[in-house]
C-alpha positions in Angstrom: 23.2 63.6 -6.8 23.6 60.4 -8.6 25.8 59.5 -5.9 23.2 60.0 -3.5 20.3 57.8 -5.3 22.4 55.2 -5.1 23.0 55.0 -1.7 19.5 54.8 -0.8 18.3 51.5 0.9 15.8 49.5 -0.2 13.9 50.6 2.9 14.1 54.3 2.1 12.9 53.9 -1.2 9.6 52.4 -0.4 9.0 55.4 2.1 9.8 57.8 -0.8 7.3 55.6 -2.8 4.9 55.7 0.3 5.0 59.8 -0.1 4.5 59.7 -3.5 1.2 57.4 -3.2 0.1 59.6 -0.7 0.6 62.7 -3.2 -0.9 60.8 -6.0 -4.0 59.6 -4.2 -4.5 63.3 -2.7 -7.1 65.3 -4.9 -6.4 68.8 -5.5 -8.3 71.8 -3.3 -9.9 74.5 -5.1 -9.0 77.6 -3.3 -12.9 78.3 -4.0 -14.2 75.5 -1.7 -11.9 76.6 1.1 -13.2 80.4 2.4 -10.6 80.2 5.0 -7.8 80.7 2.3 -5.2 78.0 3.8 -5.3 75.6 0.6 -4.2 78.7 -1.5 -0.9 79.1 0.3 -0.1 75.5 1.0 -2.9 73.0 -1.0 -0.5 70.0 -0.8 0.2 70.0 2.6 -3.5 70.9 3.6 -5.0 68.3 1.5 -2.5 65.3 2.2 -3.4 65.3 6.1 -7.0 65.9 5.5 -6.7 62.7 3.2 -4.4 60.5 5.3 -4.9 61.2 8.7 -7.0 58.2 8.7 -6.1 55.0 10.1 -8.1 52.9 7.6 -6.6 55.2 4.8 -3.1 54.8 6.4 -3.8 50.8 6.4 -4.3 50.6 2.9 -1.4 52.7 2.0 1.5 50.7 4.0 -0.4 47.0 2.5 0.1 47.9 -0.9 4.2 49.3 0.4 4.2 45.4 1.9 2.7 43.9 -1.6 5.7 45.7 -3.8 8.0 44.5 -1.4 6.6 41.1 -1.5 7.6 41.7 -5.6 10.7 43.7 -5.9 12.8 42.6 -2.8 12.1 38.7 -3.6 10.0 38.1 -0.5 8.6 35.1 -2.2 11.6 33.4 -1.9 10.1 32.3 1.4 7.8 29.7 -0.4 10.3 27.6 -1.9 11.7 27.3 1.4 8.8 26.4 3.3 8.1 23.8 0.6 11.5 22.5 0.9 10.5 22.0 4.8 6.9 20.8 4.3 8.4 17.8 1.8 11.1 16.7 3.9 8.9 16.4 6.9 6.3 14.7 4.8 8.7 12.1 3.6 9.8 11.0 6.9 6.1 10.9 8.3 4.1 10.2 5.8 3.9 5.9 6.4 3.0 6.4 10.1 0.6 9.7 10.3 -2.9 8.9 10.9 -2.0 5.2 10.8 -0.7 4.6 14.4 0.3 6.5 17.8 3.5 7.0 18.0 3.4 7.5 14.1 0.6 10.4 15.0 1.9 12.0 18.0 5.6 12.4 15.7 3.7 13.7 13.1 1.6 16.1 15.0 4.9 17.6 16.8 6.7 17.4 13.2 3.9 19.6 11.4 4.1 21.9 14.3 7.2 22.7 13.7 6.8 23.3 10.2 4.2 25.9 11.4 6.4 27.4 13.7 9.6 27.7 11.2 7.4 29.1 8.7 5.6 31.7 10.9 8.3 32.9 12.3 11.1 33.5 9.4 8.2 35.6 7.6 8.0 37.9 10.3 11.0 38.0 12.7 13.0 41.0 10.7 10.5 42.9 9.1 9.8 46.0 11.6 13.6 45.7 13.3 15.4 46.3 9.9 13.1 49.6 9.3 13.0 50.9 12.4 14.5 54.5 11.6 12.1 54.6 8.8 9.3 53.9 10.7 10.3 56.4 13.6 10.4 59.5 10.8 6.9 58.3 9.4 5.8 58.5 12.9 6.7 61.5 13.5 5.5 62.5 9.9 1.6 61.9 11.0 1.9 57.9 10.6 -0.4 55.7 13.2 1.2 53.0 14.4 -1.6 51.1 14.8 -2.2 51.6 11.1 1.5 50.3 10.3 1.4 47.1 12.7 -2.5 45.9 11.3 -1.0 46.3 7.4 1.6 44.1 8.8 -0.9 41.7 10.1 -3.2 41.6 7.1 0.0 40.7 5.1 1.5 38.0 7.1 -2.1 36.6 7.2 -2.2 36.6 3.4 1.4 35.4 3.7 0.4 32.4 6.0 -2.9 31.3 4.0 -0.5 30.7 1.2 1.9 28.9 3.1 -0.4 26.6 4.4 -2.3 25.8 1.2 1.3 25.4 -0.2 2.3 22.6 2.8 -1.2 20.7 2.1 -0.4 20.5 -1.5 3.1 19.3 -0.9 1.8 16.5 1.6 -0.6 15.4 -1.1 2.0 15.0 -3.6 4.1 13.4 -1.0 0.6 11.0 -0.6 0.3 11.2 3.0 -2.9 9.6 3.7 -5.1 11.7 5.3 -8.1 11.0 6.1 -11.2 11.9 4.6 -14.2 12.6 6.9 -13.7 16.0 8.5 -15.4 17.2 12.1 -16.1 21.2 11.2 -16.1 20.9 7.1 -16.7 18.2 4.8 -13.2 17.2 4.2 -10.6 16.3 7.1 -8.0 18.3 4.5 -10.0 21.5 5.4 -9.9 20.8 8.8 -6.4 20.7 9.1 -5.8 23.8 7.1 -7.3 25.8 9.7 -5.0 24.1 12.2 -2.1 24.8 10.3 -2.8 28.1 9.2 -3.6 29.1 12.9 -0.2 27.9 14.5 1.2 29.6 11.6 -0.2 32.5 12.0 0.2 32.7 15.8 4.0 31.9 15.0 4.4 34.9 12.6 2.6 37.3 15.0 4.9 36.3 18.1 7.9 36.7 16.0 6.4 40.1 15.1 6.3 41.1 18.4 10.2 39.6 18.7 10.8 42.4 15.7 9.1 45.4 17.2 10.9 44.5 20.5 14.6 44.0 19.0 16.3 47.1 17.7 18.4 45.1 15.0 18.0 42.3 13.0 21.1 40.7 14.7 19.2 40.8 18.2 16.2 39.5 16.7 17.6 36.6 14.9 19.7 36.0 18.4 16.4 35.7 20.3 14.8 33.5 18.0 16.8 30.0 18.8 15.8 30.4 22.3 12.0 30.9 21.2 11.7 28.2 18.9 13.5 25.6 21.2 11.2 27.1 24.1 8.2 26.1 22.1 9.2 22.8 20.9 10.7 21.6 24.4 7.5 22.5 26.3 4.7 21.7 23.6 3.3 18.9 25.9 3.0 16.2 24.3 6.5 14.5 22.8 8.3 15.1 25.7 8.0 14.0 29.1 8.0 16.8 31.3 7.6 17.0 35.2 4.2 18.2 36.3 4.9 21.5 37.4 6.2 22.6 33.9 2.4 22.4 32.7 1.4 26.0 33.2 4.8 27.1 30.9 3.1 24.3 28.5 -0.2 26.3 28.4 2.0 29.4 27.5 3.2 27.6 24.1 1.6 27.8 20.6 3.2 24.6 19.7 1.3 22.5 22.7 -2.2 23.9 21.4 -0.9 22.7 17.9 0.0 19.5 18.6 -3.5 18.6 20.7 -5.2 19.8 17.8 -3.5 17.6 15.2 -3.3 14.8 17.5 -7.2 15.5 18.1 -8.1 15.5 14.4 -6.1 12.7 13.5 -8.1 10.5 16.3 -4.8 9.7 18.3 -6.6 8.0 21.0 -8.2 5.4 18.6 -5.2 3.8 17.0 -3.0 1.3 17.8 0.3 1.5 19.6 2.4 -1.3 17.8 5.8 -0.2 19.7 5.2 -3.1 22.4 4.4 -5.9 19.7 7.0 -4.6 17.0 9.3 -4.9 19.8 8.5 -8.5 20.5 8.2 -9.6 16.7 12.0 -8.2 16.6 13.2 -10.8 19.0 10.7 -13.9 17.3 14.3 -15.5 16.7 16.0 -15.6 20.2 16.7 -18.9 21.9 14.9 -19.1 25.0 16.0 -21.6 27.6 13.1 -22.6 30.6 13.2 -24.9 33.2 9.7 -25.7 35.3 8.1 -28.0 37.4 5.0 -30.4 35.9 3.0 -28.8 38.6 3.9 -25.3 37.1 2.3 -26.5 34.0 -0.6 -27.9 35.1 -1.6 -24.9 37.1 -1.3 -22.4 33.6 -3.5 -25.4 32.1 -5.8 -25.3 34.9 -6.4 -21.5 34.9 -5.4 -19.7 32.0 -8.5 -18.1 30.0 -6.6 -18.2 26.9 -9.0 -19.5 23.7 -6.6 -22.2 22.6 -6.0 -23.3 26.2 -9.9 -24.1 26.7 -9.8 -25.7 23.6 -7.2 -27.8 24.8 -9.2 -28.4 28.2 -12.5 -29.4 26.0 -10.9 -32.1 23.7 -12.1 -35.6 25.1 -9.4 -38.0 26.3 -11.6 -40.7 27.5 -15.1 -41.9 27.3 -16.9 -39.0 29.8 -13.4 -37.3 30.4 -12.2 -34.2 28.6 -8.4 -33.0 29.3 -9.7 -30.7 31.8 -11.1 -33.0 34.0 -7.5 -34.9 34.1 -5.8 -31.7 34.4 -7.8 -30.8 37.1 -7.9 -33.9 38.9 -3.3 -34.2 38.5 -3.7 -30.7 40.2 -5.6 -31.6 43.4 -4.3 -35.2 44.0 -2.0 -35.7 47.0 -0.8 -38.5 45.5 1.1 -36.7 42.8 2.7 -34.5 44.7 6.5 -35.9 44.1 5.6 -35.8 40.2 4.4 -32.6 40.2 7.5 -30.8 42.0 9.4 -32.6 38.9 11.5 -30.6 36.8 11.9 -30.4 32.9 13.5 -28.3 30.8 11.9 -26.4 27.6 14.1 -25.1 25.0 12.6 -23.2 22.0 12.5 -19.7 20.5 10.1 -16.5 21.6 7.8 -17.1 18.0 7.0 -20.8 18.9 6.3 -19.4 22.5 3.9 -17.2 21.1 2.3 -19.6 18.3 1.4 -21.5 21.0 -1.3 -19.2 22.1 -1.4 -17.4 18.9 0.3 -14.5 17.3 -2.7 -12.3 16.2 -4.2 -13.0 20.1 -1.0 -11.9 21.2 -0.7 -8.8 18.8 -3.8 -7.6 19.6 -3.3 -8.0 23.2 -0.1 -6.3 23.6 -1.5 -3.5 21.1 -4.7 -3.3 23.2 -2.9 -2.6 26.6 -0.6 -0.4 25.2 -3.4 1.9 23.5 -5.3 2.0 26.6 -1.9 2.8 28.7 -1.0 5.4 26.2 -4.8 7.1 26.0 -4.8 10.9 26.7 -8.0 12.9 27.4 -6.0 16.5 25.7 -6.1 14.0 22.0 -10.1 13.3 22.2 -11.4 13.9 18.8 -14.3 15.7 19.7 -15.1 19.4 18.7 -15.5 21.0 21.7 -11.3 19.7 22.2 -10.3 21.5 18.6 -12.2 24.2 19.1 -10.6 25.6 22.0 -7.2 24.6 20.6 -8.4 26.9 17.4 -9.8 29.8 19.9 -6.5 29.5 22.0 -4.2 29.9 18.7 -6.3 32.9 17.8 -6.0 34.3 21.2 -2.3 33.9 20.9 -2.3 35.8 17.6 -4.5 38.9 18.8 -2.8 39.2 21.9 0.8 39.2 20.3 -0.5 41.8 17.5 -2.1 44.2 20.4 1.6 43.9 22.1 3.2 44.8 19.1 1.4 48.1 18.7 1.8 48.9 22.3 5.4 48.4 22.3 5.8 50.7 19.1 4.1 53.2 20.6 7.1 54.0 22.6 9.6 53.9 19.4 10.1 57.9 19.9 12.0 57.2 23.0 14.5 55.2 20.8 18.5 56.7 21.4 18.3 58.6 18.3 
């Protein structure tokens, strides 16, 4: 008997504990209150079926089972892993997230990846690892819907705790999160809703995979392909062909990335890649051969503020530099002189300083930001709310499909 007890799996122990819970929570039936006399012959069986046939009661029983497993089977170990992943990502993106367009889109993608990772690993094995126990209990009267709903509630609690932990790590890593929120007083509260919904939708997706897969090995084999699909077709980080847009709309990562980028006000941030590239070449030497006519043409038509100031300078009484330049451009007597060439040897920075480096920077960043503007990332309540609703629909749909798939568990090969 000791040997049999020793070989019993933890999942089977939980199953036995469930039966004990049902028996313990079932009140005894007084034979006098049962005129049919059935309870006198088999009071335990009759009472159990009468008291615990309801779906809501079964949800409570299985939820308590999952909470015991969290404590005694060390499922709490997912939290240190989630904290490590969040800390690593925060260390990389904290300097540019919410600051520049490039940093925000990378940071939004990275945060969505963290949520996908946490959600998938929460539930990818929870169903397939105890499939035999589920079949046995289902034949004994367990409702599949009660079992799945208890998992959905339990996973929602885990995702909520992971959301709080992730945001706490972000604050510890000194990520500069804007203060003012859209739906709530603080931005961090809006962001917490988004992170929770991405994590929970990913969790429900993994739960469905766990329901379909018959073994933990099969589930873990499928999961990397699902994650790659989610990340590649996120729609905001990688440039994809136009025909793949419908695939992006089928991914959790697409709506998660859009929502975070919109909350970060991506469209109003500066794009600094162009200016940084130019600044990195500031010491590069340039040798340019020009004609005097090209220089005069530039000075006569340029709208640059520095050139305008130069043109307004008084060269002779009653004549400005602009008057002299315009007359030299139009004079037929200076055709040969305008065609003469000269060579300029300078650096990129010296050319920039002619116009003014701040003006060059603002022009480059402004033009780059306008080119990178995206309607999908507009900071509007309607945009963010639609993304939230899409993530909710994903989570509910995956939960319903999980119940539908598990209803056929009795057809497994015995």
